[in-house]
A tleap script that builds the chain and sets N, CA, C and O, in Angstrom:
source leaprc.protein.ff14SB
mol = sequence {
  NMET SER ALA PRO LEU ASN LYS GLU LEU ARG
  GLU LYS TYR ASN VAL ARG SER ILE PRO ILE
  ARG LYS ASP ASP GLU VAL THR ILE THR ARG
  GLY SER ASN LYS GLY ARG GLU ALA LYS VAL
  THR SER VAL TYR ARG LEU LYS TYR LEU VAL
  HIE LEU GLU ARG VAL SER ARG GLU LYS SER
  ASN GLY GLN SER VAL PRO ILE GLY ILE HIE
  PRO SER LYS CYS MET ILE THR LYS LEU LYS
  LEU ASP LYS ASP ARG GLU SER ILE LEU GLU
  ARG ILE LYS LYS GLY ARG GLU ILE LYS ALA
  LYS ALA LYS GLU CTHR
}
set mol.1.N position { -11.274 -10.529 4.696 }
set mol.1.CA position { -10.397 -9.552 5.300 }
set mol.1.C position { -10.970 -9.114 6.631 }
set mol.1.O position { -11.620 -8.073 6.735 }
set mol.2.N position { -10.726 -9.906 7.625 }
set mol.2.CA position { -11.289 -9.628 8.940 }
set mol.2.C position { -10.304 -8.884 9.824 }
set mol.2.O position { -9.087 -8.987 9.666 }
set mol.3.N position { -10.867 -8.136 10.754 }
set mol.3.CA position { -10.071 -7.431 11.754 }
set mol.3.C position { -10.670 -7.738 13.119 }
set mol.3.O position { -11.883 -7.907 13.245 }
set mol.4.N position { -9.821 -7.812 14.146 }
set mol.4.CA position { -10.337 -8.094 15.491 }
set mol.4.C position { -11.136 -6.924 16.051 }
set mol.4.O position { -10.909 -5.768 15.693 }
set mol.5.N position { -12.071 -7.246 16.933 }
set mol.5.CA position { -12.860 -6.223 17.618 }
set mol.5.C position { -12.196 -5.865 18.937 }
set mol.5.O position { -11.454 -6.670 19.500 }
set mol.6.N position { -12.460 -4.654 19.436 }
set mol.6.CA position { -11.921 -4.293 20.742 }
set mol.6.C position { -12.702 -4.994 21.846 }
set mol.6.O position { -13.723 -5.627 21.578 }
set mol.7.N position { -12.233 -4.886 23.078 }
set mol.7.CA position { -12.803 -5.647 24.200 }
set mol.7.C position { -14.305 -5.418 24.383 }
set mol.7.O position { -15.059 -6.370 24.584 }
set mol.8.N position { -14.743 -4.142 24.312 }
set mol.8.CA position { -16.161 -3.849 24.541 }
set mol.8.C position { -17.043 -4.488 23.468 }
set mol.8.O position { -18.060 -5.106 23.784 }
set mol.9.N position { -16.654 -4.340 22.203 }
set mol.9.CA position { -17.448 -4.920 21.117 }
set mol.9.C position { -17.409 -6.443 21.159 }
set mol.9.O position { -18.394 -7.107 20.834 }
set mol.10.N position { -16.264 -6.991 21.562 }
set mol.10.CA position { -16.117 -8.450 21.638 }
set mol.10.C position { -17.091 -9.024 22.662 }
set mol.10.O position { -17.713 -10.058 22.421 }
set mol.11.N position { -17.222 -8.351 23.805 }
set mol.11.CA position { -18.148 -8.826 24.840 }
set mol.11.C position { -19.605 -8.561 24.454 }
set mol.11.O position { -20.492 -9.354 24.772 }
set mol.12.N position { -19.840 -7.456 23.776 }
set mol.12.CA position { -21.212 -7.097 23.387 }
set mol.12.C position { -21.784 -8.079 22.364 }
set mol.12.O position { -22.918 -8.535 22.505 }
set mol.13.N position { -20.994 -8.403 21.331 }
set mol.13.CA position { -21.485 -9.249 20.248 }
set mol.13.C position { -21.039 -10.707 20.354 }
set mol.13.O position { -21.501 -11.549 19.583 }
set mol.14.N position { -20.152 -11.013 21.295 }
set mol.14.CA position { -19.630 -12.372 21.483 }
set mol.14.C position { -18.953 -12.889 20.210 }
set mol.14.O position { -19.096 -14.054 19.838 }
set mol.15.N position { -18.213 -11.988 19.553 }
set mol.15.CA position { -17.503 -12.285 18.316 }
set mol.15.C position { -16.097 -11.728 18.443 }
set mol.15.O position { -15.912 -10.612 18.931 }
set mol.16.N position { -15.108 -12.490 18.011 }
set mol.16.CA position { -13.720 -12.049 18.122 }
set mol.16.C position { -13.292 -11.111 16.987 }
set mol.16.O position { -12.629 -10.101 17.224 }
set mol.17.N position { -13.681 -11.455 15.745 }
set mol.17.CA position { -13.328 -10.619 14.598 }
set mol.17.C position { -14.465 -10.629 13.589 }
set mol.17.O position { -15.338 -11.496 13.611 }
set mol.18.N position { -14.429 -9.643 12.706 }
set mol.18.CA position { -15.482 -9.504 11.702 }
set mol.18.C position { -14.858 -8.867 10.456 }
set mol.18.O position { -13.911 -8.091 10.576 }
set mol.19.N position { -15.371 -9.181 9.270 }
set mol.19.CA position { -14.809 -8.554 8.067 }
set mol.19.C position { -14.879 -7.026 8.145 }
set mol.19.O position { -15.906 -6.450 8.504 }
set mol.20.N position { -13.764 -6.394 7.798 }
set mol.20.CA position { -13.677 -4.938 7.874 }
set mol.20.C position { -14.332 -4.331 6.640 }
set mol.20.O position { -14.341 -4.939 5.570 }
set mol.21.N position { -14.877 -3.133 6.794 }
set mol.21.CA position { -15.499 -2.457 5.661 }
set mol.21.C position { -15.360 -0.954 5.804 }
set mol.21.O position { -14.980 -0.442 6.857 }
set mol.22.N position { -15.674 -0.262 4.726 }
set mol.22.CA position { -15.588 1.188 4.706 }
set mol.22.C position { -16.479 1.787 5.788 }
set mol.22.O position { -17.562 1.270 6.061 }
set mol.23.N position { -16.029 2.866 6.399 }
set mol.23.CA position { -16.729 3.625 7.448 }
set mol.23.C position { -16.656 2.990 8.827 }
set mol.23.O position { -17.260 3.518 9.761 }
set mol.24.N position { -15.940 1.878 8.999 }
set mol.24.CA position { -15.642 1.379 10.341 }
set mol.24.C position { -14.584 2.291 10.953 }
set mol.24.O position { -13.778 2.879 10.233 }
set mol.25.N position { -14.586 2.408 12.270 }
set mol.25.CA position { -13.527 3.163 12.937 }
set mol.25.C position { -12.581 2.167 13.583 }
set mol.25.O position { -13.013 1.230 14.254 }
set mol.26.N position { -11.272 2.377 13.372 }
set mol.26.CA position { -10.269 1.436 13.843 }
set mol.26.C position { -9.145 2.143 14.598 }
set mol.26.O position { -8.949 3.352 14.472 }
set mol.27.N position { -8.414 1.355 15.384 }
set mol.27.CA position { -7.185 1.797 16.023 }
set mol.27.C position { -6.069 0.939 15.458 }
set mol.27.O position { -6.210 -0.281 15.370 }
set mol.28.N position { -4.966 1.557 15.074 }
set mol.28.CA position { -3.829 0.811 14.539 }
set mol.28.C position { -3.060 0.225 15.713 }
set mol.28.O position { -2.725 0.938 16.659 }
set mol.29.N position { -2.776 -1.088 15.653 }
set mol.29.CA position { -2.134 -1.763 16.780 }
set mol.29.C position { -0.669 -2.101 16.546 }
set mol.29.O position { 0.024 -2.475 17.492 }
set mol.30.N position { -0.172 -1.980 15.310 }
set mol.30.CA position { 1.218 -2.311 15.007 }
set mol.30.C position { 1.816 -1.280 14.071 }
set mol.30.O position { 1.094 -0.596 13.346 }
set mol.31.N position { 3.140 -1.168 14.088 }
set mol.31.CA position { 3.838 -0.311 13.144 }
set mol.31.C position { 4.092 1.084 13.667 }
set mol.31.O position { 3.845 1.385 14.835 }
set mol.32.N position { 4.593 1.936 12.779 }
set mol.32.CA position { 4.968 3.297 13.170 }
set mol.32.C position { 3.755 4.171 13.484 }
set mol.32.O position { 3.891 5.194 14.154 }
set mol.33.N position { 2.583 3.782 13.011 }
set mol.33.CA position { 1.353 4.542 13.276 }
set mol.33.C position { 0.553 3.963 14.439 }
set mol.33.O position { -0.629 4.271 14.588 }
set mol.34.N position { 1.178 3.136 15.258 }
set mol.34.CA position { 0.514 2.455 16.377 }
set mol.34.C position { -0.198 3.459 17.287 }
set mol.34.O position { 0.356 4.497 17.648 }
set mol.35.N position { -1.442 3.121 17.647 }
set mol.35.CA position { -2.206 3.955 18.558 }
set mol.35.C position { -3.091 4.984 17.874 }
set mol.35.O position { -3.961 5.568 18.521 }
set mol.36.N position { -2.895 5.219 16.594 }
set mol.36.CA position { -3.708 6.203 15.886 }
set mol.36.C position { -5.095 5.646 15.616 }
set mol.36.O position { -5.260 4.481 15.252 }
set mol.37.N position { -6.092 6.510 15.804 }
set mol.37.CA position { -7.474 6.121 15.519 }
set mol.37.C position { -7.903 6.796 14.233 }
set mol.37.O position { -7.638 7.980 14.027 }
set mol.38.N position { -8.563 6.047 13.370 }
set mol.38.CA position { -8.979 6.599 12.078 }
set mol.38.C position { -10.181 5.839 11.539 }
set mol.38.O position { -10.547 4.775 12.038 }
set mol.39.N position { -10.777 6.411 10.517 }
set mol.39.CA position { -11.917 5.820 9.844 }
set mol.39.C position { -11.422 5.158 8.561 }
set mol.39.O position { -10.543 5.696 7.888 }
set mol.40.N position { -11.977 4.001 8.217 }
set mol.40.CA position { -11.582 3.291 7.002 }
set mol.40.C position { -12.166 4.031 5.797 }
set mol.40.O position { -13.377 4.234 5.708 }
set mol.41.N position { -11.280 4.432 4.864 }
set mol.41.CA position { -11.745 5.141 3.669 }
set mol.41.C position { -11.925 4.190 2.493 }
set mol.41.O position { -12.806 4.397 1.658 }
set mol.42.N position { -11.087 3.135 2.420 }
set mol.42.CA position { -11.254 2.152 1.354 }
set mol.42.C position { -10.667 0.821 1.777 }
set mol.42.O position { -9.746 0.759 2.592 }
set mol.43.N position { -11.215 -0.244 1.208 }
set mol.43.CA position { -10.730 -1.594 1.449 }
set mol.43.C position { -10.202 -2.106 0.113 }
set mol.43.O position { -10.963 -2.311 -0.832 }
set mol.44.N position { -8.889 -2.309 0.050 }
set mol.44.CA position { -8.217 -2.719 -1.181 }
set mol.44.C position { -8.086 -4.234 -1.146 }
set mol.44.O position { -7.098 -4.761 -0.636 }
set mol.45.N position { -9.081 -4.938 -1.687 }
set mol.45.CA position { -9.142 -6.398 -1.556 }
set mol.45.C position { -8.039 -7.107 -2.335 }
set mol.45.O position { -7.569 -8.162 -1.908 }
set mol.46.N position { -7.622 -6.555 -3.456 }
set mol.46.CA position { -6.585 -7.183 -4.276 }
set mol.46.C position { -5.247 -7.239 -3.542 }
set mol.46.O position { -4.544 -8.248 -3.596 }
set mol.47.N position { -4.898 -6.147 -2.854 }
set mol.47.CA position { -3.634 -6.080 -2.113 }
set mol.47.C position { -3.788 -6.488 -0.653 }
set mol.47.O position { -2.799 -6.535 0.078 }
set mol.48.N position { -5.012 -6.786 -0.215 }
set mol.48.CA position { -5.304 -7.170 1.156 }
set mol.48.C position { -4.898 -6.062 2.131 }
set mol.48.O position { -4.236 -6.327 3.135 }
set mol.49.N position { -5.295 -4.828 1.835 }
set mol.49.CA position { -4.967 -3.657 2.651 }
set mol.49.C position { -6.213 -2.817 2.888 }
set mol.49.O position { -7.206 -2.927 2.170 }
set mol.50.N position { -6.134 -1.976 3.914 }
set mol.50.CA position { -7.153 -0.950 4.116 }
set mol.50.C position { -6.456 0.402 4.138 }
set mol.50.O position { -5.330 0.527 4.620 }
set mol.51.N position { -7.139 1.412 3.612 }
set mol.51.CA position { -6.631 2.775 3.668 }
set mol.51.C position { -7.457 3.532 4.693 }
set mol.51.O position { -8.683 3.424 4.725 }
set mol.52.N position { -6.768 4.303 5.534 }
set mol.52.CA position { -7.428 5.000 6.621 }
set mol.52.C position { -7.342 6.512 6.435 }
set mol.52.O position { -6.431 7.026 5.787 }
set mol.53.N position { -8.313 7.210 7.021 }
set mol.53.CA position { -8.353 8.663 6.979 }
set mol.53.C position { -7.160 9.243 7.738 }
set mol.53.O position { -6.856 8.797 8.844 }
set mol.54.N position { -6.496 10.214 7.162 }
set mol.54.CA position { -5.366 10.932 7.774 }
set mol.54.C position { -4.148 10.048 8.070 }
set mol.54.O position { -3.287 10.447 8.854 }
set mol.55.N position { -4.055 8.867 7.467 }
set mol.55.CA position { -2.861 8.035 7.595 }
set mol.55.C position { -2.253 7.972 6.197 }
set mol.55.O position { -2.592 7.109 5.387 }
set mol.56.N position { -1.333 8.923 5.936 }
set mol.56.CA position { -0.753 9.036 4.607 }
set mol.56.C position { 0.689 9.513 4.708 }
set mol.56.O position { 1.163 9.879 5.784 }
set mol.57.N position { 1.376 9.504 3.576 }
set mol.57.CA position { 2.743 10.003 3.524 }
set mol.57.C position { 2.878 10.929 2.334 }
set mol.57.O position { 2.071 10.895 1.404 }
set mol.58.N position { 3.912 11.759 2.376 }
set mol.58.CA position { 4.173 12.709 1.296 }
set mol.58.C position { 5.091 12.082 0.261 }
set mol.58.O position { 6.101 11.470 0.609 }
set mol.59.N position { 4.744 12.231 -1.006 }
set mol.59.CA position { 5.623 11.789 -2.078 }
set mol.59.C position { 6.666 12.883 -2.323 }
set mol.59.O position { 6.558 13.983 -1.782 }
set mol.60.N position { 7.667 12.576 -3.134 }
set mol.60.CA position { 8.731 13.546 -3.381 }
set mol.60.C position { 8.227 14.809 -4.081 }
set mol.60.O position { 8.821 15.877 -3.937 }
set mol.61.N position { 7.132 14.689 -4.840 }
set mol.61.CA position { 6.581 15.868 -5.511 }
set mol.61.C position { 5.571 16.616 -4.638 }
set mol.61.O position { 4.933 17.561 -5.102 }
set mol.62.N position { 5.422 16.197 -3.373 }
set mol.62.CA position { 4.527 16.878 -2.438 }
set mol.62.C position { 3.130 16.303 -2.376 }
set mol.62.O position { 2.329 16.715 -1.538 }
set mol.63.N position { 2.824 15.361 -3.246 }
set mol.63.CA position { 1.492 14.755 -3.246 }
set mol.63.C position { 1.352 13.809 -2.060 }
set mol.63.O position { 2.314 13.140 -1.683 }
set mol.64.N position { 0.171 13.751 -1.477 }
set mol.64.CA position { -0.105 12.891 -0.330 }
set mol.64.C position { -0.741 11.589 -0.809 }
set mol.64.O position { -1.706 11.614 -1.573 }
set mol.65.N position { -0.204 10.450 -0.364 }
set mol.65.CA position { -0.770 9.148 -0.736 }
set mol.65.C position { -1.083 8.347 0.529 }
set mol.65.O position { -0.322 8.389 1.495 }
set mol.66.N position { -2.207 7.613 0.524 }
set mol.66.CA position { -2.571 6.833 1.713 }
set mol.66.C position { -1.623 5.653 1.928 }
set mol.66.O position { -1.153 5.035 0.973 }
set mol.67.N position { -1.356 5.357 3.189 }
set mol.67.CA position { -0.535 4.192 3.541 }
set mol.67.C position { -1.472 3.005 3.706 }
set mol.67.O position { -2.476 3.094 4.414 }
set mol.68.N position { -1.146 1.894 3.053 }
set mol.68.CA position { -1.949 0.692 3.183 }
set mol.68.C position { -1.590 -0.053 4.456 }
set mol.68.O position { -0.410 -0.246 4.752 }
set mol.69.N position { -2.590 -0.472 5.206 }
set mol.69.CA position { -2.374 -1.189 6.462 }
set mol.69.C position { -3.139 -2.501 6.415 }
set mol.69.O position { -4.299 -2.539 6.006 }
set mol.70.N position { -2.485 -3.575 6.834 }
set mol.70.CA position { -3.114 -4.895 6.838 }
set mol.70.C position { -4.224 -4.909 7.894 }
set mol.70.O position { -4.021 -4.419 9.005 }
set mol.71.N position { -5.390 -5.462 7.558 }
set mol.71.CA position { -6.520 -5.429 8.499 }
set mol.71.C position { -6.257 -6.120 9.835 }
set mol.71.O position { -6.859 -5.749 10.842 }
set mol.72.N position { -5.373 -7.117 9.865 }
set mol.72.CA position { -5.096 -7.791 11.130 }
set mol.72.C position { -4.286 -6.912 12.075 }
set mol.72.O position { -4.194 -7.209 13.266 }
set mol.73.N position { -3.700 -5.838 11.563 }
set mol.73.CA position { -2.917 -4.914 12.386 }
set mol.73.C position { -3.747 -3.727 12.856 }
set mol.73.O position { -3.212 -2.750 13.379 }
set mol.74.N position { -5.062 -3.822 12.663 }
set mol.74.CA position { -6.010 -2.815 13.129 }
set mol.74.C position { -6.986 -3.473 14.094 }
set mol.74.O position { -7.185 -4.687 14.058 }
set mol.75.N position { -7.594 -2.664 14.956 }
set mol.75.CA position { -8.625 -3.171 15.852 }
set mol.75.C position { -9.867 -2.305 15.673 }
set mol.75.O position { -9.810 -1.082 15.802 }
set mol.76.N position { -10.973 -2.944 15.378 }
set mol.76.CA position { -12.215 -2.201 15.141 }
set mol.76.C position { -12.745 -1.670 16.471 }
set mol.76.O position { -12.947 -2.429 17.419 }
set mol.77.N position { -12.969 -0.341 16.531 }
set mol.77.CA position { -13.489 0.280 17.740 }
set mol.77.C position { -14.947 0.689 17.604 }
set mol.77.O position { -15.655 0.832 18.601 }
set mol.78.N position { -15.398 0.881 16.350 }
set mol.78.CA position { -16.793 1.245 16.115 }
set mol.78.C position { -17.228 0.636 14.789 }
set mol.78.O position { -16.593 0.857 13.758 }
set mol.79.N position { -18.312 -0.130 14.823 }
set mol.79.CA position { -18.827 -0.793 13.630 }
set mol.79.C position { -19.853 0.079 12.924 }
set mol.79.O position { -20.632 0.786 13.562 }
set mol.80.N position { -19.840 0.018 11.602 }
set mol.80.CA position { -20.917 0.635 10.832 }
set mol.80.C position { -21.958 -0.458 10.640 }
set mol.80.O position { -21.814 -1.315 9.768 }
set mol.81.N position { -22.997 -0.427 11.451 }
set mol.81.CA position { -24.014 -1.474 11.414 }
set mol.81.C position { -25.084 -1.167 10.387 }
set mol.81.O position { -25.594 -0.049 10.314 }
set mol.82.N position { -25.417 -2.169 9.598 }
set mol.82.CA position { -26.554 -2.098 8.706 }
set mol.82.C position { -27.261 -3.445 8.777 }
set mol.82.O position { -26.890 -4.304 9.577 }
set mol.83.N position { -28.268 -3.627 7.950 }
set mol.83.CA position { -29.077 -4.845 8.006 }
set mol.83.C position { -28.240 -6.106 7.805 }
set mol.83.O position { -28.402 -7.083 8.536 }
set mol.84.N position { -27.342 -6.087 6.812 }
set mol.84.CA position { -26.524 -7.266 6.508 }
set mol.84.C position { -25.580 -7.610 7.655 }
set mol.84.O position { -25.435 -8.773 8.031 }
set mol.85.N position { -24.948 -6.590 8.197 }
set mol.85.CA position { -23.979 -6.832 9.256 }
set mol.85.C position { -24.657 -7.335 10.533 }
set mol.85.O position { -24.126 -8.204 11.224 }
set mol.86.N position { -25.815 -6.792 10.835 }
set mol.86.CA position { -26.564 -7.262 12.005 }
set mol.86.C position { -26.976 -8.715 11.828 }
set mol.86.O position { -26.972 -9.480 12.792 }
set mol.87.N position { -27.334 -9.106 10.606 }
set mol.87.CA position { -27.714 -10.502 10.355 }
set mol.87.C position { -26.514 -11.430 10.513 }
set mol.87.O position { -26.666 -12.553 10.994 }
set mol.88.N position { -25.314 -10.977 10.115 }
set mol.88.CA position { -24.092 -11.772 10.297 }
set mol.88.C position { -23.854 -12.002 11.787 }
set mol.88.O position { -23.606 -13.128 12.217 }
set mol.89.N position { -23.933 -10.926 12.571 }
set mol.89.CA position { -23.703 -11.039 14.019 }
set mol.89.C position { -24.753 -11.937 14.667 }
set mol.89.O position { -24.427 -12.720 15.559 }
set mol.90.N position { -26.007 -11.833 14.231 }
set mol.90.CA position { -27.081 -12.655 14.780 }
set mol.90.C position { -26.861 -14.125 14.438 }
set mol.90.O position { -27.069 -14.999 15.280 }
set mol.91.N position { -26.438 -14.399 13.198 }
set mol.91.CA position { -26.186 -15.770 12.760 }
set mol.91.C position { -25.056 -16.404 13.576 }
set mol.91.O position { -25.153 -17.565 13.974 }
set mol.92.N position { -23.996 -15.648 13.821 }
set mol.92.CA position { -22.876 -16.166 14.619 }
set mol.92.C position { -23.333 -16.429 16.049 }
set mol.92.O position { -22.963 -17.438 16.650 }
set mol.93.N position { -24.142 -15.515 16.592 }
set mol.93.CA position { -24.644 -15.662 17.961 }
set mol.93.C position { -25.488 -16.920 18.106 }
set mol.93.O position { -25.341 -17.652 19.085 }
set mol.94.N position { -26.390 -17.187 17.125 }
set mol.94.CA position { -27.230 -18.381 17.164 }
set mol.94.C position { -26.380 -19.649 17.115 }
set mol.94.O position { -26.638 -20.603 17.848 }
set mol.95.N position { -25.378 -19.654 16.259 }
set mol.95.CA position { -24.485 -20.814 16.141 }
set mol.95.C position { -23.762 -21.105 17.433 }
set mol.95.O position { -23.597 -22.264 17.813 }
set mol.96.N position { -23.329 -20.051 18.114 }
set mol.96.CA position { -22.622 -20.222 19.388 }
set mol.96.C position { -23.551 -20.762 20.465 }
set mol.96.O position { -23.144 -21.583 21.287 }
set mol.97.N position { -24.825 -20.292 20.461 }
set mol.97.CA position { -25.799 -20.772 21.451 }
set mol.97.C position { -26.091 -22.253 21.227 }
set mol.97.O position { -26.166 -23.016 22.190 }
set mol.98.N position { -26.256 -22.669 19.980 }
set mol.98.CA position { -26.514 -24.080 19.657 }
set mol.98.C position { -25.331 -24.934 20.077 }
set mol.98.O position { -25.505 -26.019 20.631 }
set mol.99.N position { -24.143 -24.448 19.817 }
set mol.99.CA position { -22.918 -25.173 20.186 }
set mol.99.C position { -22.823 -25.334 21.711 }
set mol.99.O position { -22.427 -26.391 22.202 }
set mol.100.N position { -23.186 -24.287 22.451 }
set mol.100.CA position { -23.148 -24.333 23.906 }
set mol.100.C position { -24.175 -25.327 24.452 }
set mol.100.O position { -23.888 -26.052 25.405 }
set mol.101.N position { -25.381 -25.365 23.851 }
set mol.101.CA position { -26.403 -26.310 24.278 }
set mol.101.C position { -25.962 -27.747 24.022 }
set mol.101.O position { -26.196 -28.628 24.849 }
set mol.102.N position { -25.326 -27.981 22.884 }
set mol.102.CA position { -24.859 -29.323 22.539 }
set mol.102.C position { -23.762 -29.784 23.498 }
set mol.102.O position { -23.645 -30.972 23.801 }
set mol.103.N position { -22.980 -28.848 23.958 }
set mol.103.CA position { -21.894 -29.162 24.882 }
set mol.103.C position { -22.432 -29.571 26.258 }
set mol.103.O position { -21.862 -30.431 26.931 }
set mol.104.N position { -23.548 -28.935 26.664 }
set mol.104.CA position { -24.140 -29.204 27.965 }
set mol.104.C position { -24.774 -30.589 28.039 }
set mol.104.O position { -24.712 -31.246 29.078 }
set mol.105.N position { -25.379 -31.031 26.947 }
set mol.105.CA position { -26.091 -32.317 26.981 }
set mol.105.C position { -25.208 -33.492 26.676 }
set mol.105.O position { -25.676 -34.631 26.670 }
savepdb mol mol.pdb
quit
């Protein structure tokens, strides 16, 4: 369940998209909530959706329920970096460097 990175992160890490996870900050790029910025509260892998902070609707009984948004319709603006995620980015970076060297020779 990957989501695209914004321009600054894309240039910084040389990666177009990365799997989305809880505590990432995203901007919604499609739909009625377009342009809203929120934090990911849960990743619903079975339904292939993410739930975001303050992106919800009211039920008929007044209860608030989160709206599920497809990860491809979000853009990651801030990554929650930890050891595993940094290793993923480093591994992708090394692969790209090797590919570039092979192309030159």
